[in-house]
C-alpha positions as CSV (number, residue, x, y, z in Angstrom):
1,X,82.0,170.1,101.7
2,X,79.3,172.1,103.1
3,X,82.0,175.1,104.3
4,X,82.7,174.7,100.0
5,X,79.7,175.3,99.4
6,X,79.5,178.4,101.3
7,X,82.4,180.2,100.0
8,X,81.3,179.0,96.6
9,X,77.6,180.9,97.7
10,X,79.6,183.9,99.1
11,X,81.2,184.9,95.9
12,X,78.7,184.1,93.9
13,X,76.2,186.7,95.6
14,X,73.4,183.9,96.0
15,X,71.0,183.8,99.1
16,X,72.8,181.0,100.4
17,X,76.1,183.8,102.1
18,X,73.1,185.4,103.6
19,X,72.6,182.5,106.0
20,X,75.0,182.0,108.6
21,X,75.4,178.5,108.3
22,X,75.0,176.2,104.7
23,X,72.0,174.4,105.2
24,X,73.5,170.9,105.9
25,X,71.0,169.3,103.2
26,X,72.5,171.5,100.5
27,X,75.7,169.5,100.8
28,X,74.3,166.1,101.0
29,X,72.2,167.2,97.4
30,X,75.1,168.3,96.1
31,X,76.7,165.1,96.5
32,X,74.3,163.3,95.5
33,X,73.8,164.8,92.7
34,X,77.9,164.5,91.6
35,X,77.5,161.0,92.7
36,X,75.1,161.0,89.3
37,X,77.4,162.6,87.2
38,X,76.0,166.0,87.7
39,X,72.5,165.9,86.8
40,X,69.4,163.3,87.7
41,X,65.7,163.2,88.2
42,X,64.9,164.8,91.5
43,X,63.2,161.2,92.6
44,X,66.5,159.8,92.2
45,X,68.5,161.8,94.2
46,X,65.9,161.8,96.9
47,X,66.2,158.4,97.3
48,X,69.8,158.6,97.5
49,X,69.8,161.2,100.3
50,X,67.5,158.3,101.6
51,X,69.9,155.7,101.2
52,X,72.6,157.1,102.0
53,X,71.4,158.4,105.6
54,X,69.2,155.0,106.2
55,X,71.0,151.6,104.1
56,X,67.1,149.9,104.2
57,X,65.5,153.1,103.1
58,X,63.6,152.4,99.4
59,X,61.9,156.0,99.7
60,X,62.4,158.7,101.8
61,X,59.6,159.8,104.4
62,X,57.7,162.5,103.2
63,X,59.2,165.2,105.9
64,X,62.7,164.6,104.3
65,X,61.0,164.6,100.6
66,X,59.5,167.9,101.7
67,X,62.7,169.3,103.1
68,X,64.8,168.2,100.2
69,X,62.6,170.0,97.8
70,X,62.5,173.6,100.3
71,X,66.3,172.9,99.9
72,X,66.7,172.9,96.3
73,X,64.3,175.4,95.4
74,X,66.0,177.9,97.8
75,X,69.5,177.5,96.2
76,X,68.1,177.3,92.7
77,X,69.3,179.3,89.7
78,X,66.4,181.6,88.7
79,X,67.1,183.0,85.8
80,X,70.7,185.4,86.1
81,X,70.2,185.0,89.6
82,X,73.4,182.8,91.0
83,X,72.6,179.5,92.3
84,X,74.5,176.3,93.6
85,X,71.5,174.5,91.7
86,X,69.6,174.4,88.1
87,X,66.8,172.9,86.5
88,X,67.8,171.5,83.2
89,X,64.7,172.2,81.0
90,X,63.0,174.9,83.3
91,X,60.6,175.8,85.6
92,X,59.1,173.1,86.2
93,X,61.5,170.2,85.3
94,X,62.0,167.2,87.6
95,X,65.6,167.1,86.8
96,X,68.5,168.7,89.1
97,X,71.7,169.5,88.0
98,X,74.7,171.2,89.7
99,X,75.5,174.5,87.9
100,X,78.1,175.0,86.0
101,X,80.6,177.1,88.7
102,X,78.9,174.8,91.7
103,X,80.4,171.5,89.7
104,X,83.2,173.3,88.4
105,X,84.3,174.4,92.5
106,X,83.2,170.9,93.9
107,X,85.1,168.8,91.6
108,X,88.7,170.7,92.0
109,X,87.5,171.3,96.0
110,X,87.8,175.2,95.6
111,X,90.9,175.1,94.2
112,X,90.3,176.4,91.0
């Protein structure tokens, strides 16, 4: 899936397209959001990623949590600038979502 995210980012001209390889964590965030109907509170997303990595994990480690937050911020839509993710209720919101373009791209597996 990370290859598809790179293609989407390149098509949208986002910061992700400027990196040679998409951060694998951006794909994990997208997968977690897709499994949660496209949006959820960031703590739920972070917990889902931790549980996907380690079945017995109840919470993400502080290092993983920080890495997820940093990756989300790096690929977050800001104003009119394109991105893979967005803050549902604006700056300071803890409700994360896929952008409509990213969601459509992932739902159609890039075939649209």
